[in-house]
N, C-alpha and C positions, 0 to 999 in steps of 0.2 A: 523599096522601103522594108526595113527589118521589122519583125514583129515585136511585141513587148518583151523586154528582158525578163529572165527568170531571176527573181530576187533571192529566194531560198527554196529549199525542198523540205516538205514535211515527211519524216522517215516512217511512214506507214504504207501498207499495200504496195510495197516496192518503190515508194517515193512519189509524193504528190507535189508537182511543181507549183509554186506561187509566183505569178507574174507581176510585172509592174502594174498592169491594169488592176489586179486585185488589191494590191497594197495601197494604190492611190484611192481606189473606191472606198476601202476601209477607212482611210484617213478622212475623206470627204464625209462619210457617214458619221464618223466620230465628231468632227467639227460641227456638223449640222445638229447632232444630238446635244452637244454642249450649248450651242446657240439656242436651241429650243428649251433646254433646261434653265439656263441663266436668264433667258429672256421672258420666262413666264413664271418663275418661282415666287416672285413678290409683286403681284399686280396691285396697283393702286388706282383709286378712283380718278385722280388727277395724274395722267401718265406723264412720265419724264424719262429722259435718257433712252436706254435700250428699249423700254416698253413702248415708247413712241414709234420706234422703227418697227417693232413686232406688230403693233396694231395697224401700221401703215400697210405692211405686207398682207396681213389677214384681210383687211378691208379691200384691198386691191384684188386679191384672189377671189373673195366672195363676190365682188361686183362683176369680175370677168365671168365667173361661172353662171351667175344669174343672167347676164346679158347673152351668153352663148347657149346655155342649156335650159334656162328657164328657172323661175323661183322654186319650182318643186324639186329641182335636182341639186339644190345648194349643198346637200349632204356629200356631194363628191368633191367639194372644195378642199378638204384635207389631202385627199390623194392627188388632186391636181396641183396643189401648192407644193406638196412634197416632191413630186417628179420635176416640177419646174425649178425648184431651188437646187435639187441635185444635178439636173442637167446644166444649169447656169454655172455651178461650181466645176463640174466635170469638163465643160467645154472651155472655161476660162483658165484652168490651171496651166494651159499651154503658154500663157503670158509669163509664168514663173519658170519656164523651161522644163516643165514636167509633161510627160506624154499623156494627153487626155484619155481617160477611160473610154470615151465615146469614139475614139479612133480605132477601137477594137470592136470587130463585128459581134463578138460574144456579148458585149455589153448592150449594144443597141438591139440585138435580137431578143435578149432577155427581157428588156424593158417593153419591147413591142409585143412579146407574148403575154406579159402580165396584162397589158391593156386589152389584148385580143380576148383573154380569158374573162376579164371583167365585162367586156362588151357582150359576150355570149351568155354569161351568167345573168346579167341584168335583162337581156332580151327575153330569156326564158322565164325569169322571175316575174316580169311585168305581163307578158303575153301568154304565159303558159307554154308548155312544150308543143302542144298542137298548134297554137297560133304562131309560135316562133317558126316552126317548120313550114307552115302554110305560107309564110312571108317569102320563102324562096320560090314560090310558084307565081309570084306577082311580077309584072302585070299579066303575063301569060305563062301557062305551065311549061311550054317547050323552052322557056328561058332558064329553067332550073339549072343546067350545067353552067351557064354564064353567071348566075347569081352566086353559085357556090364558089366558082373561081374568083369572082370579085370579092367575096368575103374573105377568102384565104389570101388574097392579094394585099389586103390591108396591112397586116403585120409585116409583110415583106417590104412594102413601100415605106412604112414607118421606119423600119430598121435601116434599110439601105440608104434612104435619103439623108438621115442623120449621120450614119457612118461615112458616106461618100463625101459629104461636105467637110466634116472635121478632118478625116484622113487625107482628103485631097489638099486641104489647106496646109497640113503638116508636110506633105510631100513637097509642095511648091516652096515652102519656106526653107526646108532642109536643102533642096537643090540650090536655092539662092545663096544660102550660107556657104555651100561648097563652091559655087562659082566665084563668089566674092573672095574666098580664101585662095583660089587659083589665081585670080587677077592680082591679088596682093603679092603672091610669090613670083608670078610671071613678069609683071610689069614694074613693080616697085622694088622687088628683090629682097624683101624681108620676110621672115617666117611668122611674124605677128600679123594676124588677119585684121588690120586696122579698118579695112573697108566694110567689115561686118558691123562696125559701130555706127548706129544711126540710120543707115540705108534701109535695113529690113524693117524698121519701125512701122512704116506705112502698111506693109503686108501684115504685120502682126495686129495692127489696129483693125484691119479688115477681116482677116481670117480668124483670129483669135477672139477679138472683141465683138465686132459687128456680126459676123456669121455665127459665132457661138451663141449670142443672145437671140438672134433671129431663129436659129434652128431649134433652140429650146422652146421658144414661143410657138413655132410651127407644130412641133411635136405635141404640145399640150392642146393646142387648138384642134388638131385632128383627133386627138383622143376624146375631147369633149364632143365633137361632131359625131364620131362613131358611136359613142355611148348614147347620145341623144337619139340618133337615127334607129338604133337597136330597140329603144324603149318606146318610141312614138309610133 
């Protein structure tokens, strides 16, 4: 599988390549920013139209955070809602024939590191530096190396789980398209890959739709669990 295409180069510092991952990410951020702006600029007591949809999302995220993290941690709902909406969009753009940003390890590692920093920061904020460091000695002091490795493994597992599922699905569908094109040319004798019409739809539903939504949900659930464990 080829990496993301270089869309253009910024002519500074010898040329900074801007890949397809970055441009798609910018587009998703722009669309979500417009959605947030237009969906919240004219709130009414009796919601209608777009406001109904926005309130549905907010209520669902708040409820999920309260059930998973507890009432006292509902302040994390904006972060959880933001990464969930971004991941949903980033995973589902594959349905439009666009390379998902989450098929790039740079994206998933970046998001996992943000969560990792948030986990460590809130652990120290709630427990204090001494209490936070003491937690690595539980339940027995000689388990310190394992506890440190386990903490460092969290962002690795978060990033590679998301990347592996999205990139793996993209590889499989790409191979299928190539195989169907070969079958069309080899056995039907025409250059138009008619076998690519309809047959890959089932895989797209699974890898792009089902897996995309599922992996976004798993990422935010693990994020909430890690933050809660660090603070409790």
